[in-house]
Biotite code that builds the C-alpha atoms (Angstrom):
import biotite.structure as struc

atoms = struc.array([
    struc.Atom([-7.341, 46.719, 39.175], chain_id="A", res_id=1, res_name="MET", atom_name="CA", element="C"),
    struc.Atom([-9.847, 46.728, 36.357], chain_id="A", res_id=2, res_name="ASP", atom_name="CA", element="C"),
    struc.Atom([-11.172, 43.211, 35.719], chain_id="A", res_id=3, res_name="GLU", atom_name="CA", element="C"),
    struc.Atom([-10.705, 43.507, 31.948], chain_id="A", res_id=4, res_name="ARG", atom_name="CA", element="C"),
    struc.Atom([-7.125, 44.626, 32.352], chain_id="A", res_id=5, res_name="LEU", atom_name="CA", element="C"),
    struc.Atom([-6.441, 41.760, 34.843], chain_id="A", res_id=6, res_name="LYS", atom_name="CA", element="C"),
    struc.Atom([-7.960, 39.221, 32.303], chain_id="A", res_id=7, res_name="ALA", atom_name="CA", element="C"),
    struc.Atom([-5.713, 40.661, 29.517], chain_id="A", res_id=8, res_name="GLU", atom_name="CA", element="C"),
    struc.Atom([-2.595, 40.537, 31.620], chain_id="A", res_id=9, res_name="LEU", atom_name="CA", element="C"),
    struc.Atom([-3.246, 36.943, 32.768], chain_id="A", res_id=10, res_name="THR", atom_name="CA", element="C"),
    struc.Atom([-4.270, 35.568, 29.370], chain_id="A", res_id=11, res_name="ALA", atom_name="CA", element="C"),
    struc.Atom([-2.209, 32.411, 28.974], chain_id="A", res_id=12, res_name="GLN", atom_name="CA", element="C"),
    struc.Atom([-2.216, 32.545, 25.148], chain_id="A", res_id=13, res_name="GLU", atom_name="CA", element="C"),
    struc.Atom([-0.453, 35.893, 25.150], chain_id="A", res_id=14, res_name="LYS", atom_name="CA", element="C"),
    struc.Atom([2.320, 34.629, 27.373], chain_id="A", res_id=15, res_name="TRP", atom_name="CA", element="C"),
    struc.Atom([2.711, 31.461, 25.272], chain_id="A", res_id=16, res_name="ILE", atom_name="CA", element="C"),
    struc.Atom([2.944, 33.658, 22.185], chain_id="A", res_id=17, res_name="ARG", atom_name="CA", element="C"),
    struc.Atom([5.637, 35.724, 23.868], chain_id="A", res_id=18, res_name="LEU", atom_name="CA", element="C"),
    struc.Atom([7.618, 32.559, 24.497], chain_id="A", res_id=19, res_name="LEU", atom_name="CA", element="C"),
    struc.Atom([7.348, 31.555, 20.821], chain_id="A", res_id=20, res_name="PHE", atom_name="CA", element="C"),
    struc.Atom([8.321, 35.066, 19.756], chain_id="A", res_id=21, res_name="ILE", atom_name="CA", element="C"),
    struc.Atom([11.497, 34.884, 21.829], chain_id="A", res_id=22, res_name="VAL", atom_name="CA", element="C"),
    struc.Atom([12.350, 31.527, 20.291], chain_id="A", res_id=23, res_name="LEU", atom_name="CA", element="C"),
    struc.Atom([11.686, 32.819, 16.802], chain_id="A", res_id=24, res_name="TYR", atom_name="CA", element="C"),
    struc.Atom([13.831, 35.957, 17.465], chain_id="A", res_id=25, res_name="VAL", atom_name="CA", element="C"),
    struc.Atom([16.720, 33.621, 18.429], chain_id="A", res_id=26, res_name="ILE", atom_name="CA", element="C"),
    struc.Atom([16.071, 31.595, 15.255], chain_id="A", res_id=27, res_name="GLY", atom_name="CA", element="C"),
    struc.Atom([16.007, 34.929, 13.280], chain_id="A", res_id=28, res_name="PHE", atom_name="CA", element="C"),
    struc.Atom([19.398, 35.858, 14.575], chain_id="A", res_id=29, res_name="GLN", atom_name="CA", element="C"),
    struc.Atom([20.896, 32.456, 13.562], chain_id="A", res_id=30, res_name="ILE", atom_name="CA", element="C"),
    struc.Atom([19.203, 32.702, 10.156], chain_id="A", res_id=31, res_name="ALA", atom_name="CA", element="C"),
    struc.Atom([20.835, 36.117, 9.601], chain_id="A", res_id=32, res_name="GLU", atom_name="CA", element="C"),
    struc.Atom([24.232, 34.460, 9.943], chain_id="A", res_id=33, res_name="VAL", atom_name="CA", element="C"),
    struc.Atom([23.277, 31.599, 7.613], chain_id="A", res_id=34, res_name="VAL", atom_name="CA", element="C"),
    struc.Atom([21.894, 34.141, 5.104], chain_id="A", res_id=35, res_name="LEU", atom_name="CA", element="C"),
    struc.Atom([25.157, 36.086, 5.256], chain_id="A", res_id=36, res_name="GLY", atom_name="CA", element="C"),
    struc.Atom([27.186, 32.987, 4.671], chain_id="A", res_id=37, res_name="ALA", atom_name="CA", element="C"),
    struc.Atom([24.862, 32.026, 1.774], chain_id="A", res_id=38, res_name="THR", atom_name="CA", element="C"),
    struc.Atom([25.414, 35.407, 0.142], chain_id="A", res_id=39, res_name="VAL", atom_name="CA", element="C"),
    struc.Atom([29.226, 35.167, 0.435], chain_id="A", res_id=40, res_name="VAL", atom_name="CA", element="C"),
    struc.Atom([29.283, 31.622, -0.879], chain_id="A", res_id=41, res_name="ILE", atom_name="CA", element="C"),
    struc.Atom([26.905, 32.469, -3.750], chain_id="A", res_id=42, res_name="GLN", atom_name="CA", element="C"),
    struc.Atom([29.074, 35.458, -4.691], chain_id="A", res_id=43, res_name="PHE", atom_name="CA", element="C"),
    struc.Atom([32.226, 33.311, -4.738], chain_id="A", res_id=44, res_name="LEU", atom_name="CA", element="C"),
    struc.Atom([30.436, 30.564, -6.674], chain_id="A", res_id=45, res_name="TRP", atom_name="CA", element="C"),
    struc.Atom([29.286, 33.030, -9.297], chain_id="A", res_id=46, res_name="THR", atom_name="CA", element="C"),
    struc.Atom([32.685, 34.675, -9.444], chain_id="A", res_id=47, res_name="LEU", atom_name="CA", element="C"),
    struc.Atom([34.443, 31.396, -10.188], chain_id="A", res_id=48, res_name="PHE", atom_name="CA", element="C"),
    struc.Atom([31.837, 29.586, -12.301], chain_id="A", res_id=49, res_name="THR", atom_name="CA", element="C"),
    struc.Atom([30.128, 32.459, -14.070], chain_id="A", res_id=50, res_name="GLY", atom_name="CA", element="C"),
    struc.Atom([26.646, 31.513, -12.897], chain_id="A", res_id=51, res_name="GLU", atom_name="CA", element="C"),
    struc.Atom([24.742, 31.337, -9.584], chain_id="A", res_id=52, res_name="PRO", atom_name="CA", element="C"),
    struc.Atom([24.225, 28.130, -7.763], chain_id="A", res_id=53, res_name="ASN", atom_name="CA", element="C"),
    struc.Atom([20.552, 27.110, -7.942], chain_id="A", res_id=54, res_name="ALA", atom_name="CA", element="C"),
    struc.Atom([20.560, 25.304, -4.618], chain_id="A", res_id=55, res_name="ALA", atom_name="CA", element="C"),
    struc.Atom([21.985, 28.389, -2.850], chain_id="A", res_id=56, res_name="LEU", atom_name="CA", element="C"),
    struc.Atom([19.500, 30.608, -4.607], chain_id="A", res_id=57, res_name="ARG", atom_name="CA", element="C"),
    struc.Atom([16.667, 28.317, -3.508], chain_id="A", res_id=58, res_name="ASP", atom_name="CA", element="C"),
    struc.Atom([17.977, 28.323, 0.110], chain_id="A", res_id=59, res_name="LEU", atom_name="CA", element="C"),
    struc.Atom([18.085, 32.144, 0.074], chain_id="A", res_id=60, res_name="GLY", atom_name="CA", element="C"),
    struc.Atom([14.536, 32.341, -1.199], chain_id="A", res_id=61, res_name="GLN", atom_name="CA", element="C"),
    struc.Atom([13.210, 29.886, 1.385], chain_id="A", res_id=62, res_name="ARG", atom_name="CA", element="C"),
    struc.Atom([15.167, 31.554, 4.249], chain_id="A", res_id=63, res_name="LEU", atom_name="CA", element="C"),
    struc.Atom([13.854, 34.921, 3.173], chain_id="A", res_id=64, res_name="GLY", atom_name="CA", element="C"),
    struc.Atom([10.287, 33.660, 3.245], chain_id="A", res_id=65, res_name="GLU", atom_name="CA", element="C"),
    struc.Atom([10.749, 32.084, 6.656], chain_id="A", res_id=66, res_name="TRP", atom_name="CA", element="C"),
    struc.Atom([12.156, 35.387, 8.021], chain_id="A", res_id=67, res_name="LEU", atom_name="CA", element="C"),
    struc.Atom([9.164, 37.220, 6.589], chain_id="A", res_id=68, res_name="ARG", atom_name="CA", element="C"),
    struc.Atom([6.844, 34.757, 8.348], chain_id="A", res_id=69, res_name="GLN", atom_name="CA", element="C"),
    struc.Atom([8.638, 35.356, 11.664], chain_id="A", res_id=70, res_name="ILE", atom_name="CA", element="C"),
    struc.Atom([8.260, 39.095, 11.369], chain_id="A", res_id=71, res_name="ILE", atom_name="CA", element="C"),
    struc.Atom([4.613, 38.702, 10.483], chain_id="A", res_id=72, res_name="GLU", atom_name="CA", element="C"),
    struc.Atom([3.935, 36.416, 13.462], chain_id="A", res_id=73, res_name="TYR", atom_name="CA", element="C"),
    struc.Atom([5.971, 38.546, 15.957], chain_id="A", res_id=74, res_name="ALA", atom_name="CA", element="C"),
    struc.Atom([4.183, 41.736, 14.977], chain_id="A", res_id=75, res_name="THR", atom_name="CA", element="C"),
    struc.Atom([0.753, 40.123, 15.202], chain_id="A", res_id=76, res_name="TRP", atom_name="CA", element="C"),
    struc.Atom([0.287, 40.287, 11.399], chain_id="A", res_id=77, res_name="GLY", atom_name="CA", element="C"),
    struc.Atom([-0.578, 36.532, 11.378], chain_id="A", res_id=78, res_name="ALA", atom_name="CA", element="C"),
    struc.Atom([-1.552, 33.951, 13.946], chain_id="A", res_id=79, res_name="ASP", atom_name="CA", element="C"),
    struc.Atom([-0.025, 31.016, 12.156], chain_id="A", res_id=80, res_name="ALA", atom_name="CA", element="C"),
    struc.Atom([3.323, 30.092, 13.658], chain_id="A", res_id=81, res_name="ARG", atom_name="CA", element="C"),
    struc.Atom([6.213, 29.647, 11.182], chain_id="A", res_id=82, res_name="PRO", atom_name="CA", element="C"),
    struc.Atom([8.332, 26.498, 10.924], chain_id="A", res_id=83, res_name="TRP", atom_name="CA", element="C"),
    struc.Atom([9.115, 24.459, 13.094], chain_id="A", res_id=84, res_name="PRO", atom_name="CA", element="C"),
    struc.Atom([6.225, 25.017, 15.465], chain_id="A", res_id=85, res_name="PHE", atom_name="CA", element="C"),
    struc.Atom([3.526, 25.666, 12.921], chain_id="A", res_id=86, res_name="GLY", atom_name="CA", element="C"),
    struc.Atom([3.739, 25.940, 9.184], chain_id="A", res_id=87, res_name="ARG", atom_name="CA", element="C"),
    struc.Atom([5.915, 23.700, 7.112], chain_id="A", res_id=88, res_name="SER", atom_name="CA", element="C"),
    struc.Atom([9.288, 24.958, 5.848], chain_id="A", res_id=89, res_name="TRP", atom_name="CA", element="C"),
    struc.Atom([8.648, 27.534, 3.104], chain_id="A", res_id=90, res_name="PRO", atom_name="CA", element="C"),
    struc.Atom([8.546, 26.153, -0.410], chain_id="A", res_id=91, res_name="ALA", atom_name="CA", element="C"),
    struc.Atom([9.489, 28.587, -3.189], chain_id="A", res_id=92, res_name="THR", atom_name="CA", element="C"),
    struc.Atom([9.611, 28.121, -6.922], chain_id="A", res_id=93, res_name="ALA", atom_name="CA", element="C"),
    struc.Atom([12.072, 30.211, -8.863], chain_id="A", res_id=94, res_name="LEU", atom_name="CA", element="C"),
    struc.Atom([10.219, 31.929, -11.665], chain_id="A", res_id=95, res_name="THR", atom_name="CA", element="C"),
    struc.Atom([11.526, 32.658, -15.165], chain_id="A", res_id=96, res_name="ASP", atom_name="CA", element="C"),
    struc.Atom([11.730, 36.350, -14.138], chain_id="A", res_id=97, res_name="GLU", atom_name="CA", element="C"),
    struc.Atom([14.356, 35.481, -11.583], chain_id="A", res_id=98, res_name="ARG", atom_name="CA", element="C"),
    struc.Atom([16.262, 33.354, -13.977], chain_id="A", res_id=99, res_name="GLU", atom_name="CA", element="C"),
    struc.Atom([16.481, 36.223, -16.499], chain_id="A", res_id=100, res_name="ALA", atom_name="CA", element="C"),
    struc.Atom([19.707, 38.242, -16.466], chain_id="A", res_id=101, res_name="PRO", atom_name="CA", element="C"),
])
């Protein structure tokens, strides 16, 4: 076997990254369920109160950013690990554009 190929196949950092990717994919699946529940609850909240719930909107924004970070990490678009094994939980600020009807 070619020495370079052998070195690539036995590189510990790649196998560790695979482990983290598997953990993040599991987290991604859980987050999809949470996101779906957030959407349904936000819809019902808006239906009955006439306006969206700011906390649910913030959760949706943060969750979406975390999912984006997972995709970026899993596809080698970034080396920084998302929360909880690297970066802090995403912080988003709702802009006036998002507040406008």
